[in-house]
KEKE-3310 file (N, C-alpha, C; in steps of 0.2 Angstrom, whole numbers, plus 5000, padded with zeros to 4 digits):
npx = (5003:5012:5018:5010:5006:5016:5021:5011:5012:5023:5022:5012:5019:5027:5023:5017:5029:5033:5024:5027:5040:5036:5036:5052:5056:5049:5056:5070:5067:5063:5074:5084:5081:5082:5097:5102:5108:5114:5103:5094:5103:5102:5092:5076:5068:5070:5071:5057:5053:5058:5052:5042:5041:5045:5036:5026:5030:5028:5016:5009:5016:5012:4998:4995:5002:4990:4980:4985:4984:4991:4997:5010:5021:5020:5030:5042:5034:5035:5048:5052:5044:5051:5061:5060:5055:5065:5076:5073:5062:5063:5075:5075:5064:5072:5083:5075:5068:5081:5089:5079:5078:5090:5090:5093:5106:5120:5125:5123:5122:5133:5134:5123:5113:5122:5114:5103:5101:5107:5097:5088:5089:5089:5078:5070:5075:5071:5058:5054:5058:5052:5042:5034:5038:5026:5013:5016:5006:4996:4992:4990:4982)
npy = (4994:5006:5008:5012:5024:5032:5030:5039:5050:5055:5058:5067:5078:5078:5081:5097:5101:5100:5107:5119:5121:5126:5138:5142:5130:5136:5146:5143:5135:5145:5152:5145:5143:5157:5153:5161:5160:5166:5173:5164:5161:5172:5178:5182:5175:5164:5166:5168:5154:5150:5157:5151:5139:5139:5142:5135:5124:5127:5128:5116:5109:5115:5112:5099:5096:5102:5091:5082:5065:5061:5071:5084:5095:5110:5121:5113:5113:5126:5130:5125:5131:5146:5141:5139:5152:5163:5158:5153:5160:5173:5177:5174:5182:5194:5193:5194:5203:5213:5209:5212:5227:5226:5229:5240:5241:5240:5228:5213:5205:5196:5189:5191:5184:5173:5167:5168:5154:5145:5145:5146:5130:5125:5127:5116:5106:5107:5107:5095:5087:5093:5094:5086:5078:5082:5079:5068:5066:5074:5061:5051:5045)
npz = (5000:5006:4992:4980:4988:4987:4973:4968:4975:4971:4955:4956:4959:4951:4939:4944:4946:4931:4925:4932:4927:4914:4903:4906:4896:4885:4884:4881:4870:4861:4861:4859:4843:4841:4842:4850:4865:4875:4881:4888:4897:4903:4910:4920:4921:4927:4942:4947:4944:4953:4965:4961:4966:4979:4984:4980:4989:5003:5003:4999:5010:5021:5020:5019:5034:5037:5038:5040:5053:5063:5079:5076:5081:5084:5082:5076:5060:5061:5059:5049:5038:5039:5036:5023:5019:5024:5018:5007:5000:5000:4996:4982:4976:4979:4972:4960:4958:4959:4944:4938:4940:4935:4922:4915:4913:4903:4901:4908:4927:4931:4946:4950:4940:4940:4956:4954:4944:4955:4965:4959:4956:4971:4974:4968:4973:4986:4983:4980:4990:5003:4996:4994:5007:5011:5003:5006:5016:5014:5008:5018:5026)
capx = (5000:5014:5022:5004:5008:5025:5021:5005:5014:5030:5017:5007:5025:5032:5016:5017:5035:5034:5022:5030:5047:5035:5040:5056:5053:5046:5061:5074:5066:5065:5084:5090:5080:5087:5103:5104:5111:5116:5098:5094:5107:5102:5084:5075:5064:5074:5071:5052:5053:5061:5047:5034:5043:5048:5030:5023:5033:5027:5008:5013:5016:5003:4989:4999:5001:4983:4977:4985:4978:4995:5001:5016:5026:5019:5037:5047:5032:5036:5057:5052:5040:5053:5068:5059:5053:5070:5084:5072:5058:5065:5083:5074:5063:5078:5087:5073:5071:5089:5091:5073:5082:5099:5091:5094:5114:5122:5132:5120:5125:5133:5133:5115:5109:5123:5113:5096:5100:5109:5091:5081:5091:5087:5069:5069:5079:5065:5049:5055:5058:5047:5031:5035:5033:5015:5012:5013:5004:4989:4990:4990:4971)
capy = (4998:5013:5010:5017:5031:5035:5033:5046:5055:5058:5059:5072:5083:5078:5086:5103:5101:5103:5112:5126:5126:5126:5144:5139:5128:5141:5150:5139:5133:5150:5154:5142:5143:5163:5151:5169:5156:5168:5177:5157:5162:5179:5177:5183:5168:5157:5171:5168:5150:5150:5159:5148:5134:5136:5145:5127:5119:5129:5126:5108:5104:5118:5108:5091:5099:5104:5087:5073:5064:5064:5079:5088:5099:5117:5123:5109:5115:5134:5135:5122:5133:5149:5141:5141:5159:5166:5153:5152:5164:5181:5179:5175:5188:5198:5191:5196:5212:5216:5208:5217:5234:5230:5226:5244:5241:5233:5221:5209:5207:5189:5187:5190:5178:5166:5168:5167:5149:5144:5147:5139:5121:5125:5128:5111:5102:5108:5107:5087:5086:5095:5094:5076:5076:5089:5076:5061:5069:5075:5053:5050:5039)
capz = (5002:5004:4986:4979:4990:4984:4965:4965:4974:4965:4950:4957:4960:4945:4936:4946:4943:4924:4922:4931:4921:4906:4903:4905:4892:4879:4885:4879:4863:4855:4861:4852:4836:4837:4842:4858:4870:4883:4883:4890:4908:4909:4908:4924:4922:4934:4947:4945:4944:4962:4968:4965:4967:4984:4989:4980:4995:5009:5002:4999:5016:5024:5015:5025:5039:5039:5033:5046:5059:5071:5080:5074:5087:5079:5082:5071:5057:5060:5059:5043:5035:5041:5034:5017:5017:5023:5015:4998:4995:5001:4993:4976:4977:4981:4966:4955:4958:4957:4943:4935:4941:4932:4915:4914:4911:4896:4904:4914:4934:4931:4949:4951:4936:4943:4958:4952:4942:4958:4967:4954:4958:4978:4975:4964:4978:4991:4982:4979:4997:5006:4993:4997:5015:5010:5000:5008:5023:5012:5007:5024:5030)
cpx = (5005:5018:5016:5005:5012:5023:5017:5009:5021:5027:5014:5014:5028:5029:5018:5021:5037:5028:5022:5037:5045:5035:5045:5059:5053:5054:5067:5075:5065:5070:5084:5087:5084:5096:5108:5102:5112:5110:5093:5094:5106:5093:5081:5070:5064:5070:5063:5050:5052:5057:5042:5034:5044:5040:5026:5024:5027:5017:5006:5012:5014:4995:4992:4998:4992:4977:4978:4982:4983:4995:5006:5016:5024:5026:5044:5041:5033:5041:5055:5052:5046:5058:5068:5056:5061:5077:5080:5068:5063:5071:5081:5070:5067:5082:5082:5071:5075:5088:5085:5074:5090:5098:5094:5102:5113:5125:5128:5125:5127:5133:5127:5111:5115:5119:5107:5095:5104:5101:5086:5083:5091:5081:5068:5070:5072:5056:5051:5053:5052:5040:5034:5034:5026:5012:5008:5009:4999:4987:4988:4983:4973)
cpy = (5008:5014:5012:5021:5034:5035:5040:5049:5058:5060:5068:5077:5084:5082:5092:5104:5104:5105:5118:5129:5125:5131:5143:5138:5130:5145:5147:5137:5138:5152:5152:5141:5152:5161:5161:5164:5159:5173:5169:5158:5168:5180:5179:5179:5166:5158:5167:5160:5148:5151:5156:5142:5134:5141:5140:5124:5121:5126:5119:5106:5108:5110:5101:5091:5098:5097:5078:5072:5064:5071:5077:5092:5107:5121:5119:5113:5122:5136:5130:5128:5142:5150:5141:5148:5164:5163:5154:5162:5172:5183:5179:5182:5195:5199:5194:5203:5218:5215:5211:5225:5233:5228:5232:5243:5236:5228:5217:5209:5197:5183:5186:5185:5172:5163:5163:5157:5146:5142:5144:5132:5120:5124:5119:5106:5102:5108:5099:5083:5087:5094:5087:5075:5080:5084:5069:5063:5071:5068:5049:5047:5037)
cpz = (5000:4999:4982:4979:4986:4979:4966:4969:4971:4957:4949:4959:4956:4939:4936:4946:4933:4922:4927:4930:4915:4903:4904:4900:4887:4878:4882:4873:4858:4855:4858:4846:4835:4839:4845:4864:4877:4886:4886:4899:4910:4906:4917:4928:4927:4939:4950:4946:4951:4965:4969:4967:4975:4989:4985:4988:5002:5007:5003:5006:5022:5023:5019:5027:5044:5039:5037:5053:5065:5072:5080:5079:5081:5079:5077:5061:5053:5058:5052:5036:5037:5038:5026:5015:5018:5020:5006:4996:4994:4998:4986:4973:4975:4973:4959:4954:4958:4948:4934:4933:4936:4925:4909:4908:4906:4896:4907:4917:4931:4939:4952:4946:4937:4949:4959:4949:4951:4966:4966:4960:4966:4976:4972:4969:4984:4990:4983:4985:5002:5004:4994:5001:5015:5010:5002:5015:5021:5011:5012:5028:5038)
residu = (MET:ALA:ASN:LYS:ASN:THR:ASN:SER:PHE:ASN:TYR:SER:LEU:LEU:SER:GLU:PHE:LEU:PHE:THR:ILE:LEU:PRO:LEU:THR:ILE:ILE:VAL:ILE:ILE:ARG:SER:TYR:GLU:GLU:ASP:TYR:ASN:LYS:ILE:PHE:PHE:ASN:SER:GLU:TRP:ALA:VAL:ILE:SER:ILE:ILE:LEU:PHE:GLY:GLN:SER:ILE:VAL:LYS:LEU:ALA:SER:GLY:ILE:ALA:ASN:TYR:ASN:ASN:LYS:LEU:THR:TRP:GLN:LYS:VAL:SER:PHE:ILE:ILE:SER:ILE:LEU:ILE:ILE:ILE:GLY:LEU:ILE:PRO:SER:THR:THR:ILE:LEU:VAL:LEU:ASN:VAL:LEU:ASP:GLN:GLN:ASN:SER:THR:PRO:ASN:LEU:VAL:LEU:HIS:THR:LEU:GLN:ILE:PHE:PHE:PHE:PHE:LEU:SER:CYS:ILE:ALA:PHE:PHE:ILE:ILE:GLY:ALA:VAL:GLY:GLN:SER:PHE:LEU:GLU:ASP:GLU)
# end
């Protein structure tokens, strides 16, 4: 029975993730067609997707906990959500704002764009780990 739940929440997380990264896929296709590969990397869409994935992780965990039958300590839940906000959501949002403000410059800021890619991968990891925990709480009967 646990195997069935494991497969269902993996498919659920994967389908949510695929629709979330769909804009990036479209950008890669368009920029590849234009043979302008630098604009794949120097694109603020990476930060937007990071914000969405961190937000989805928080919502998935909170929804799962609300549905969970066993009692969890509020301190642990509060700590996990705080970590996601402080280490993920706020830096990703700040990087997005700075990248948008930096678009007037003729040369893109390599550090900001590298950071947004880093936070994109961090948000993917958080989504699949925290999201899986939340999804398992949602499906726990």
